[in-house]
C-alpha angles and dihedrals in degrees: 000000000000116000115236116238109235115221092232090060088055097057095047115114119272122231111284111276093356097134107359095124093048094048091051090049095051097038092176143077116279133220121215124197112204116200110198134122100222111100090203094042133139097291111041094143120096095225145358131216121213125219088248093050101260108145119214114199114202129213121183127210119189095201142009094265091056090044090057090052094049096043099101129158093265092064110103101182139017123209111202122195106220089209090063113125109240147129114327122208124214110303093031095275108209090203094055093107090050093048089050091053092047089055091048094047110035091152097045131087111248129202124192121220117204142157115264088243087064096060093135091051090049091052090049089053089061091048092055094051115290114130092224144337132236130200115231094220092055097043118127135149097264094050094045094048092050092045092052094052094046091047091052092050093044090052091049090051091048092050091049091050091050092049091048091050092048091047090049092050092048091049091049092048092048091047092051091047095048093044088052090053093055112094128258108215115237103212103136110153095019124118091210119112116228132204132166138183126193128187119171119213098219117085121263093003130125096196133048137168093289118095139178141174142177128201139166116222123213093262089063097254115140113217121197129182138180127181146167130216111209110253134036109239134105092268090058090046091053091049090049090055091049091051092048092051091046091051092051093049093046092047093053087047088062101256118143141166118353094359091055095046093046089055091045089054090055090052091050093048091051097046103038120099095218136030087233093067116099137165134215119218141187120193129186126185112194118204118241091254089056094227102104139025144191116238128200124180124193103186090310129127115262120256123255120239127197124192130181115273097021143064123270114263140180119265115242112283106171094106098054123132130225125283116278113270098026104091122029097215101031124149130213114204118212112229122205114225131184114232102179130214102300121027148138121223121200120195119185145165124244092259086082095057102033096067118101120272098220112007137309100316099037126103119276118271093242128182094294091054091047093051090051091048094048092048090053092050092047089052087056089059098254117153139164117350092001091055094049093047091048091049094053092044093051093045090053090048093049090048090056094236144356118348115243095208128068116260126206126173129183124187128192121185134188111197102186137052 
């Protein structure tokens, strides 16, 4: 027969330091739902008051149906009598009532109440999900109050750990997915050196609306592209990936210049969610001898070229066409440019030039500021990945903090004449 818990036992002082940390962590009154079928059972009082002032309100359910009705969001802990009659699974599972409560209350702390003779059953209750177990013969107010508070804190810690683990798994899956969506350059057989740097503007993302790619076609021509979908969210990132894949497929199919960009515009118009979405694009096709290239600009900033013996400068951009998706019958002329024997070509998105030049209220860096910065870094001997990393780092520093726009940079270098 359960032993009633006298109120005076409840208000007696707990052992020094027994639950100080837990009490501080909860800092509020607690509600306990007791599930037992004995009307004169162990907890016939409506509430208990701790020595440190924590009030424990008690609700009693005589069966699992009533427990489900009384299990509201303000319940912090459930005490389940393992002797409670209830549904039995195959094999007459003595923990079936507890398992039922655990399914009903996945976010609540749960304590198991058992007879001391059922110590093994009580331990098994903890293994299947209860935060702790109590023996009916040893139950008193001090022990119960402390057990409730520890169970609540343990459940909170468990929930936090589960959420952290789920968040970590989601982050890892997203990272793997986004890394898989970034391009792998196809430059086998080319003597050009390739480097790229990508920094999305949105927090905790690996991929934004900027996109780039580089491939070498069977005739030896190296094709490079960089673009920017307006906006910074996951939809823009997905559209950027679609445009990059379309560009690669169309390039291998032999399209170039205006024909390629006109087809890219059709892809954009078909895939975009709104008529207001557009994309800028810069394409370069470098002849097999590496000394000249065709340049097309669709509302995108012109690349930067650096040659030995002179400062880096922007390639001509007066003949560029509009961004993709703005004009239905637009044209994009292909301009022939001479590269020379040894050169470095830097392609970039506007996130690199739209940051501030000296803190939040200063003018934007702009193309002139970028050219000056790159020339200074080239004079310091930076090339390839080091140059791109230094450029992004300095732009962030000049901006006075994180850049809000995506940034993509692509560098191609020919080291011999």
